[in-house]
Structure formats: C-alpha cells, structure tokens
N, CA, C and O of each residue as an XYZ file, in Angstrom:
352
protein
N      -6.738    -32.822      1.406
C      -8.035    -33.317      1.788
C      -8.300    -32.965      3.243
O      -7.646    -33.485      4.147
N      -9.249    -32.091      3.458
C      -9.562    -31.645      4.806
C     -10.553    -32.569      5.500
O     -11.153    -33.451      4.886
N     -10.703    -32.341      6.771
C     -11.653    -33.096      7.564
C     -13.008    -32.426      7.437
O     -13.113    -31.206      7.568
N     -14.024    -33.196      7.189
C     -15.362    -32.649      7.020
C     -16.148    -32.856      8.303
O     -16.254    -33.980      8.795
N     -16.698    -31.780      8.848
C     -17.471    -31.835     10.081
C     -18.953    -31.757      9.755
O     -19.365    -30.998      8.877
N     -19.749    -32.544     10.464
C     -21.187    -32.456     10.301
C     -21.711    -31.357     11.200
O     -21.265    -31.212     12.338
N     -22.654    -30.584     10.697
C     -23.173    -29.464     11.467
C     -24.320    -29.865     12.371
O     -24.709    -29.076     13.232
N     -24.874    -31.047     12.215
C     -26.005    -31.450     13.035
C     -27.322    -30.953     12.477
O     -28.356    -31.081     13.133
N     -27.307    -30.387     11.276
C     -28.521    -29.847     10.691
C     -29.000    -30.697      9.520
O     -29.688    -30.192      8.633
N     -28.654    -31.952      9.506
C     -29.041    -32.849      8.418
C     -30.499    -33.260      8.503
O     -31.260    -32.728      9.311
N     -30.873    -34.194      7.677
C     -32.258    -34.662      7.630
C     -32.646    -35.309      8.951
O     -31.915    -36.143      9.486
N     -33.788    -34.922      9.462
C     -34.294    -35.507     10.699
C     -33.761    -34.863     11.955
O     -34.106    -35.283     13.060
N     -32.930    -33.855     11.810
C     -32.362    -33.187     12.974
C     -33.076    -31.866     13.199
O     -33.381    -31.146     12.248
N     -33.340    -31.550     14.454
C     -34.029    -30.305     14.748
C     -33.060    -29.184     15.076
O     -33.500    -28.076     15.381
N     -31.773    -29.429     15.025
C     -30.803    -28.375     15.293
C     -29.500    -28.952     15.811
O     -29.362    -30.168     15.946
N     -28.541    -28.078     16.100
C     -27.230    -28.555     16.531
C     -27.241    -29.210     17.906
O     -26.284    -29.903     18.252
N     -28.285    -29.016     18.698
C     -28.334    -29.594     20.037
C     -29.335    -30.720     20.137
O     -29.830    -31.012     21.226
N     -29.640    -31.353     19.035
C     -30.585    -32.469     19.033
C     -29.871    -33.693     19.586
O     -28.960    -34.218     18.946
N     -30.274    -34.153     20.769
C     -29.608    -35.304     21.378
C     -30.542    -36.493     21.476
O     -30.446    -37.281     22.417
N     -31.434    -36.633     20.528
C     -32.409    -37.708     20.603
C     -31.758    -39.081     20.511
O     -32.336    -40.068     20.966
N     -30.554    -39.159     19.923
C     -29.881    -40.444     19.807
C     -28.825    -40.648     20.886
O     -28.281    -41.747     21.005
N     -28.522    -39.632     21.666
C     -27.399    -39.700     22.588
C     -27.625    -40.635     23.764
O     -26.663    -41.193     24.292
N     -28.863    -40.820     24.187
C     -29.104    -41.676     25.339
C     -29.896    -42.920     24.958
O     -30.572    -43.510     25.801
N     -29.815    -43.317     23.704
C     -30.474    -44.537     23.277
C     -31.971    -44.378     23.110
O     -32.673    -45.375     22.934
N     -32.478    -43.168     23.157
C     -33.888    -42.929     22.932
C     -34.762    -43.174     24.145
O     -35.985    -43.206     24.012
N     -34.181    -43.349     25.325
C     -34.995    -43.637     26.502
C     -35.805    -42.413     26.911
O     -36.977    -42.313     26.550
N     -35.230    -41.506     27.631
C     -35.913    -40.284     28.035
C     -35.110    -39.116     27.494
O     -33.975    -38.906     27.923
N     -35.668    -38.347     26.560
C     -34.902    -37.249     25.976
C     -34.449    -36.254     27.037
O     -35.241    -35.811     27.868
N     -33.169    -35.912     26.999
C     -32.630    -34.912     27.911
C     -32.215    -35.440     29.268
O     -31.610    -34.697     30.041
N     -32.510    -36.687     29.593
C     -32.190    -37.187     30.929
C     -30.698    -37.361     31.146
O     -30.215    -37.184     32.265
N     -29.955    -37.705     30.097
C     -28.508    -37.883     30.250
C     -27.853    -36.568     30.644
O     -26.932    -36.561     31.460
N     -28.311    -35.456     30.082
C     -27.756    -34.152     30.428
C     -28.050    -33.761     31.859
O     -27.213    -33.141     32.516
N     -29.233    -34.116     32.355
C     -29.598    -33.796     33.731
C     -28.725    -34.558     34.712
O     -28.270    -33.999     35.710
N     -28.491    -35.835     34.430
C     -27.641    -36.638     35.318
C     -26.211    -36.118     35.311
O     -25.570    -36.050     36.360
N     -25.716    -35.757     34.157
C     -24.348    -35.235     34.062
C     -24.220    -33.916     34.811
O     -23.210    -33.664     35.468
N     -25.254    -33.071     34.710
C     -25.229    -31.776     35.393
C     -25.102    -31.977     36.899
O     -24.220    -31.391     37.527
N     -25.965    -32.794     37.482
C     -25.956    -32.975     38.935
C     -24.748    -33.775     39.404
O     -24.292    -33.596     40.534
N     -24.223    -34.653     38.556
C     -22.994    -35.367     38.910
C     -21.830    -34.381     38.986
O     -21.027    -34.446     39.917
N     -21.731    -33.470     38.020
C     -20.669    -32.458     38.050
C     -20.783    -31.575     39.279
O     -19.772    -31.283     39.919
N     -21.985    -31.145     39.622
C     -22.173    -30.287     40.798
C     -21.797    -31.032     42.079
O     -21.085    -30.489     42.924
N     -22.265    -32.261     42.225
C     -22.018    -33.027     43.456
C     -20.539    -33.367     43.631
O     -19.976    -33.152     44.705
N     -19.910    -33.895     42.589
C     -18.508    -34.323     42.702
C     -17.591    -33.115     42.876
O     -16.667    -33.153     43.688
N     -17.835    -32.053     42.126
C     -16.985    -30.861     42.272
C     -17.150    -30.239     43.654
O     -16.177    -29.749     44.227
N     -18.367    -30.252     44.199
C     -18.582    -29.727     45.554
C     -17.794    -30.530     46.579
O     -17.176    -29.961     47.479
N     -17.815    -31.837     46.444
C     -17.057    -32.704     47.354
C     -15.559    -32.428     47.233
O     -14.855    -32.358     48.240
N     -15.074    -32.272     46.002
C     -13.650    -32.051     45.799
C     -13.204    -30.679     46.301
O     -12.052    -30.533     46.710
N     -14.076    -29.671     46.282
C     -13.715    -28.363     46.850
C     -13.418    -28.528     48.336
O     -12.419    -28.007     48.833
N     -14.277    -29.246     49.040
C     -14.082    -29.476     50.474
C     -12.790    -30.254     50.715
O     -12.023    -29.917     51.618
N     -12.547    -31.284     49.920
C     -11.331    -32.099     50.079
C     -10.085    -31.258     49.789
O      -9.094    -31.346     50.514
N     -10.134    -30.451     48.738
C      -8.984    -29.632     48.368
C      -8.627    -28.639     49.471
O      -7.456    -28.479     49.814
N      -9.627    -27.983     50.016
C      -9.372    -27.029     51.107
C      -8.950    -27.767     52.372
O      -8.073    -27.300     53.098
N      -9.562    -28.906     52.638
C      -9.202    -29.700     53.814
C      -7.769    -30.195     53.773
O      -7.110    -30.280     54.810
N      -7.280    -30.521     52.584
C      -5.896    -30.984     52.454
C      -4.888    -29.877     52.738
O      -3.760    -30.158     53.140
N      -5.279    -28.633     52.534
C      -4.356    -27.510     52.755
C      -4.299    -27.090     54.220
O      -3.372    -26.388     54.625
N      -5.268    -27.506     55.009
C      -5.290    -27.125     56.423
C      -4.090    -27.757     57.131
O      -3.857    -28.962     57.032
N      -3.357    -26.942     57.828
C      -2.200    -27.433     58.568
C      -0.907    -27.387     57.783
O       0.160    -27.623     58.350
N      -0.968    -27.093     56.511
C       0.258    -27.007     55.708
C       0.938    -25.673     55.972
O       0.280    -24.662     56.215
N       2.256    -25.686     55.923
C       3.007    -24.467     56.170
C       3.591    -23.880     54.887
O       3.980    -22.712     54.873
N       3.659    -24.649     53.830
C       4.222    -24.155     52.581
C       3.167    -23.389     51.797
O       2.037    -23.850     51.642
N       3.540    -22.239     51.315
C       2.634    -21.416     50.514
C       2.268    -22.114     49.209
O       1.204    -21.867     48.642
N       3.152    -22.984     48.740
C       2.897    -23.734     47.514
C       1.599    -24.541     47.636
O       0.803    -24.559     46.696
N       1.374    -25.196     48.755
C       0.168    -25.997     48.961
C      -1.078    -25.121     49.064
O      -2.139    -25.476     48.549
N      -0.945    -23.981     49.728
C      -2.074    -23.052     49.829
C      -2.458    -22.522     48.456
O      -3.639    -22.460     48.114
N      -1.455    -22.138     47.670
C      -1.710    -21.621     46.334
C      -2.339    -22.701     45.450
O      -3.310    -22.442     44.739
N      -1.782    -23.901     45.499
C      -2.321    -25.009     44.700
C      -3.763    -25.337     45.073
O      -4.595    -25.583     44.200
N      -4.052    -25.340     46.358
C      -5.423    -25.614     46.809
C      -6.374    -24.501     46.406
O      -7.524    -24.763     46.055
N      -5.904    -23.264     46.454
C      -6.750    -22.139     46.048
C      -7.067    -22.205     44.554
O      -8.211    -21.987     44.153
N      -6.071    -22.502     43.737
C      -6.289    -22.631     42.289
C      -7.254    -23.780     42.004
O      -8.174    -23.640     41.197
N      -7.041    -24.906     42.664
C      -7.916    -26.062     42.469
C      -9.353    -25.744     42.884
O     -10.294    -26.115     42.182
N      -9.528    -25.068     44.006
C     -10.870    -24.719     44.476
C     -11.560    -23.757     43.506
O     -12.753    -23.903     43.237
N     -10.830    -22.787     42.984
C     -11.415    -21.839     42.024
C     -11.848    -22.571     40.756
O     -12.941    -22.323     40.247
N     -11.016    -23.461     40.245
C     -11.376    -24.212     39.041
C     -12.583    -25.118     39.282
O     -13.445    -25.250     38.414
N     -12.644    -25.735     40.449
C     -13.797    -26.572     40.774
C     -15.064    -25.734     40.921
O     -16.145    -26.167     40.522
N     -14.936    -24.542     41.487
C     -16.102    -23.647     41.582
C     -16.574    -23.203     40.203
O     -17.771    -23.015     39.988
N     -15.644    -23.036     39.268
C     -16.041    -22.736     37.894
C     -16.796    -23.902     37.266
O     -17.766    -23.691     36.537
N     -16.362    -25.123     37.540
C     -17.080    -26.295     37.043
C     -18.493    -26.316     37.592
O     -19.448    -26.569     36.856
N     -18.630    -26.050     38.884
C     -19.965    -26.028     39.506
C     -20.816    -24.944     38.861
O     -21.980    -25.182     38.540
N     -20.249    -23.756     38.668
C     -21.007    -22.652     38.097
C     -21.440    -22.955     36.659
O     -22.588    -22.706     36.289
N     -20.519    -23.495     35.850
C     -20.870    -23.822     34.473
C     -21.927    -24.924     34.417
O     -22.846    -24.853     33.601
N     -21.811    -25.925     35.262
C     -22.815    -27.001     35.280
C     -24.175    -26.456     35.704
O     -25.204    -26.878     35.177
N     -24.183    -25.533     36.643
C     -25.439    -24.976     37.165
C     -26.121    -24.078     36.130
O     -27.345    -24.095     36.001
N     -25.324    -23.290     35.391
C     -25.892    -22.307     34.476
C     -25.938    -22.764     33.020
O     -26.404    -22.013     32.164
N     -25.470    -23.967     32.718
C     -25.470    -24.465     31.338
C     -26.904    -24.518     30.821
O     -27.796    -24.959     31.547
N     -27.151    -24.078     29.584
C     -28.521    -24.067     29.066
C     -29.136    -25.472     29.020
O     -28.499    -26.440     28.605
N     -30.375    -25.544     29.455
C     -31.072    -26.818     29.451
C     -31.753    -27.021     28.109
O     -32.251    -26.070     27.507
N     -31.775    -28.260     27.644
C     -32.447    -28.580     26.392
C     -33.950    -28.645     26.622
O     -34.406    -29.244     27.596
N     -34.702    -28.045     25.751
C     -36.153    -28.074     25.845
C     -36.650    -29.198     24.970
O     -36.372    -29.226     23.771
N     -37.382    -30.124     25.553
C     -37.881    -31.269     24.781
C     -39.213    -30.971     24.158
O     -39.779    -31.824     23.473
C-alpha cells in the first residue's frame, strides 16, 4: 500500500500553487510576501554576522566555514528574491 499524494488539482482548485487556504483567507498571497522579505532580511543580517565572526581568526577552518556559510546565505537571498510570485 503506497502513499497517495494529492496533486492540488482537485475540485475548487485553480492549480498546484493555489494558496487560498494557506493564510486563513485573509489577503491572498500576503503570507508569501512576508516570508520572502523575512528570508531576505534575516539572511542578509546573518551574512554580516558570519563574516564578522571570522574577522581576526587565524585558523583557515574558520575562514572556510564562514565563506561556506556566507555563500549558502547568499543563495537563500537570491532564491527568495527570484522566487516566482503568485498572481492573484
């Protein structure tokens, strides 16, 4: 017996990205906008903190770790910025 996944294309749905129920029906699409800007703001702050923590360190391990962390956070910012917006 396998797991059955819903495709989001059932009755009353306009497609796989229909989020009319996701935010309680208040303002369609507003939850996605808040999440987008929260990801951009928090990741931007953490990039600064990550690089700031590496300043003054002498071990290459800390520099490498901070560089990896900063790159991953920049990817989060880029994905949040370029993620397709839902058209209401």
